[in-house]
C-alpha positions in Angstrom: -0.3 -0.4 -0.4 2.7 2.8 1.0 4.4 1.6 -2.2 1.6 2.9 -4.4 0.8 5.7 -2.1 3.8 7.6 -2.0 3.9 7.9 -6.6 0.6 8.6 -6.5 0.7 11.7 -4.1 3.7 12.7 -5.8 2.3 12.6 -9.1 -1.1 14.7 -8.0 0.7 17.2 -6.3 3.0 17.5 -9.6 -0.5 18.1 -11.1 -1.8 20.6 -9.2 1.4 22.6 -9.0 0.8 22.6 -13.2 -2.6 23.3 -13.2 -2.5 26.4 -11.0 0.5 27.5 -12.8 -1.2 27.3 -16.2 -4.4 28.8 -14.8 -2.3 31.7 -13.1 -1.2 32.6 -16.9 -4.0 32.5 -18.4 -5.4 34.8 -16.1 -2.2 37.3 -16.6 -2.6 37.1 -20.3 -6.7 38.0 -20.4 -5.6 41.0 -17.9 -2.7 42.1 -20.4 -5.3 41.8 -23.4 -8.0 43.9 -20.8 -10.6 41.5 -21.6 -11.7 41.0 -17.6 -13.6 43.5 -15.3 -10.9 46.1 -14.0 -12.3 45.3 -10.5 -10.7 42.0 -11.1 -7.1 43.0 -12.4 -6.5 43.8 -8.5 -6.6 40.4 -7.7 -3.7 39.3 -9.9 -1.3 42.1 -9.3 2.0 41.5 -7.5 0.7 41.6 -3.7 4.6 42.1 -2.6 7.1 44.9 -2.3 9.3 44.7 -4.7 11.9 46.2 -2.5 12.1 42.8 0.6 13.2 39.9 -1.2 11.6 37.0 -0.4 14.2 34.8 -0.6 14.9 36.7 3.1 11.4 35.5 4.4 11.9 32.0 3.3 15.5 31.9 4.3 14.6 32.9 7.8 12.0 30.4 7.4 14.5 27.8 7.0 17.2 28.7 9.1 14.5 28.6 12.0 13.4 25.3 11.2 16.7 24.3 11.2 17.3 25.8 14.7 14.2 24.2 15.6 15.4 20.3 14.7 19.1 20.7 16.3 17.3 22.3 19.6 14.6 19.5 19.9 17.1 16.8 18.3 17.6 15.7 22.5 13.9 15.2 23.3 10.9 13.4 22.4 9.1 13.5 18.7 6.8 15.8 20.0 8.8 18.5 21.7 10.8 18.5 18.2 7.7 18.8 15.9 7.0 21.9 18.8 10.6 23.5 18.3 10.4 23.4 14.8 7.1 25.5 14.6 8.5 28.0 17.4 11.2 28.5 15.3 9.8 28.6 12.3 7.5 31.6 13.3 10.1 33.3 15.1 11.7 33.5 12.0 8.4 34.9 10.4 8.1 37.6 13.3 11.8 38.4 13.1 10.9 39.1 8.5 8.0 41.4 9.8 10.0 43.1 12.2 12.9 43.4 9.7 10.5 44.1 6.3 8.5 46.7 8.9 12.0 48.4 9.7 13.6 48.2 6.0 10.1 49.8 4.6 10.0 52.8 7.6 13.8 53.5 6.4 12.9 54.7 2.9 9.5 56.0 3.4 10.0 58.0 6.6 7.2 60.2 6.1 4.4 57.3 6.1 4.9 56.3 9.8 4.2 60.4 11.1 0.5 59.4 11.1 
């Protein structure tokens, strides 16, 4: 049973990723040709700030997961999983603080509310 479950789930995951990417490409093409309601255009625009790289976020998350594995190595499996989540969450909080600081440094007039 386990011998067939892994390849089937891998195939389904790859098929889902391909379908999602092709649907996104079709939607972006429709937006570029202006065949979509203007209210829906905002849904397909990039939501992140291009000045703050996503690699920073994922680097911090992977670093946090690695730290969680190292710290939880001496404990039981439950503690190890908890450490992974704790350090991964702390990495996301650290990313938020760093990103906010970088944005405030670039746009000081927006923080004077």
